[in-house]
C-alpha positions in Angstrom: 140.9 139.7 90.0 141.8 136.2 91.3 138.6 135.8 93.2 136.4 136.5 90.2 138.5 133.7 88.5 137.3 131.4 91.3 140.7 131.3 92.8 139.8 132.6 96.2 142.9 131.1 97.9 145.2 133.1 95.5 143.2 136.2 96.1 143.6 135.9 99.8 147.2 135.2 99.3 147.6 138.5 97.4 146.0 140.4 100.2 148.2 138.6 102.8 151.3 139.4 100.8 150.3 143.0 100.7 149.8 143.2 104.5 152.5 141.0 105.8 155.4 141.3 103.4 158.1 144.1 103.3 158.1 146.7 100.5 159.5 145.1 97.4 162.4 147.0 95.8 161.1 149.3 93.1 161.6 152.6 91.7 161.1 155.3 93.0 162.0 153.9 96.4 162.6 155.4 99.8 165.7 157.3 98.6 163.8 159.1 95.9 160.9 159.9 98.2 163.3 161.1 100.9 161.6 158.9 103.4 163.8 157.3 106.1 163.4 153.7 107.3 160.6 153.0 109.7 161.4 152.4 113.4 161.7 148.7 112.7 164.0 149.3 109.7 161.7 148.7 106.9 162.1 150.8 103.7 159.0 152.5 102.6 158.0 154.9 99.9 156.3 158.2 100.3 152.9 156.9 99.1 150.5 154.2 100.1 148.4 151.7 98.3 144.8 152.6 97.4 142.5 152.4 100.5 140.5 149.5 99.0 142.0 146.5 100.7 139.3 145.9 103.2 136.5 146.2 100.6 138.3 143.7 98.4 138.6 141.3 101.4 134.9 141.7 102.0 134.1 140.8 98.4 136.2 137.8 98.6 134.5 136.6 101.8 131.1 137.2 100.2 132.2 135.1 97.2 133.3 132.2 99.4 132.4 132.1 103.0 134.3 128.9 103.8 135.9 128.3 107.2 139.4 128.7 105.7 138.4 132.1 104.0 136.9 133.4 107.2 139.8 132.3 109.3 142.4 134.0 107.0 140.2 137.1 106.7 140.0 137.4 110.6 143.8 137.3 110.8 144.0 140.3 108.5 141.4 142.5 110.4 143.8 144.1 112.9 146.1 145.2 110.0 143.1 146.5 108.0 141.9 148.4 111.0 145.2 150.1 111.5 145.2 150.9 107.8 141.8 152.6 108.1 142.9 154.6 111.2 146.0 155.8 109.4 144.0 157.0 106.5 141.6 158.8 108.9 144.3 160.3 111.1 147.1 161.0 108.5 145.4 161.8 105.3 142.1 163.5 106.3 142.0 167.3 105.5 141.2 169.2 108.7 138.7 171.6 107.1 136.8 169.3 104.7 137.3 165.9 106.5 137.8 164.4 103.2 140.5 161.7 102.9 143.1 162.6 100.3 145.9 161.1 98.2 149.1 162.9 97.5 150.1 161.4 94.2 148.4 159.8 91.3 150.2 156.6 91.9 148.2 156.2 95.1 144.8 156.1 93.2 145.1 152.7 91.7 144.7 154.4 88.3 148.5 155.2 88.3 149.0 156.5 84.7 145.4 157.2 83.8 144.6 159.9 81.3 142.3 161.3 84.1 145.5 162.8 85.6 146.7 164.5 82.4 145.0 167.9 83.0 146.3 168.2 86.5 149.7 166.8 85.7 150.1 169.4 82.9 150.1 172.1 85.6 153.1 170.5 87.4 156.4 172.2 86.5 159.2 169.9 85.8 162.0 170.5 88.3 165.3 171.9 87.1 167.3 169.2 88.7 165.3 166.6 86.8 165.7 168.5 83.5 169.4 168.7 84.2 170.1 165.1 85.5 167.3 163.3 83.7 165.6 160.2 85.2 166.7 156.7 84.6 163.3 155.0 84.0 163.0 151.4 84.9 159.4 150.9 83.9 160.1 150.8 80.1 162.8 147.9 80.5 160.0 145.4 81.0 157.0 147.0 79.5 156.5 148.4 75.9 157.3 152.2 76.2 154.2 152.9 74.2 152.1 151.6 77.1 153.9 153.8 79.6 153.8 157.5 80.4 155.7 159.7 78.0 159.1 161.1 79.2 157.5 164.4 79.9 154.7 162.9 81.9 157.3 160.9 83.8 159.3 163.9 84.6 156.2 165.5 86.0 155.4 162.5 88.2 158.9 162.5 89.5 158.8 166.4 90.1 155.9 165.5 92.4 158.1 162.9 94.2 161.0 165.1 94.6 158.9 168.1 95.5 157.5 166.1 98.4 160.9 166.0 99.9 161.2 169.7 100.3 157.7 171.2 100.5 154.5 170.9 102.4 153.0 168.8 99.7 152.3 166.1 102.3 149.5 166.8 104.8 151.6 164.9 107.4 154.7 162.6 107.3 154.0 159.6 105.3 155.2 156.6 107.3 152.8 153.9 106.2 153.8 150.6 104.9 151.2 147.9 105.1 153.9 145.6 106.5 154.1 147.9 109.5 150.4 147.6 110.1 150.8 143.8 110.8 153.1 144.2 113.8 
């Protein structure tokens, strides 16, 4: 993104913000995911960011290997290493040794049509049909550019289902901010 626009400093700031800032308030948040705060009190969701941060940092350094870029990248390395270790220990399937995501929103292709076929196999939960979901995404983005209500109900059924089932291969406790400490 910003690095290709020749704004390497801004690209580095984006990664630093991702690694060293707390989770912004967004929906669905920790309450909807049923995830308690971390030991240090940070609120987290039940999902992670796509595991591409280290690759993006490498591309930025390759674009501009200045002293400042290299120093800033070095400061991020311990957090990125912890991130990779988390994926390998918490999200690796025991039999296949493949790293897995647990929700389409972790893919970086959040609302892609690539998920439609699988999502069509998700049953909408009765509690969601009864209570509905107050969407926050359509208040600032044209609803035509967002998932349909039915699709959103299915996404949220995955969220709510993760609270009560074995959908997660392990407890999800990752917040990139936690990796920086």
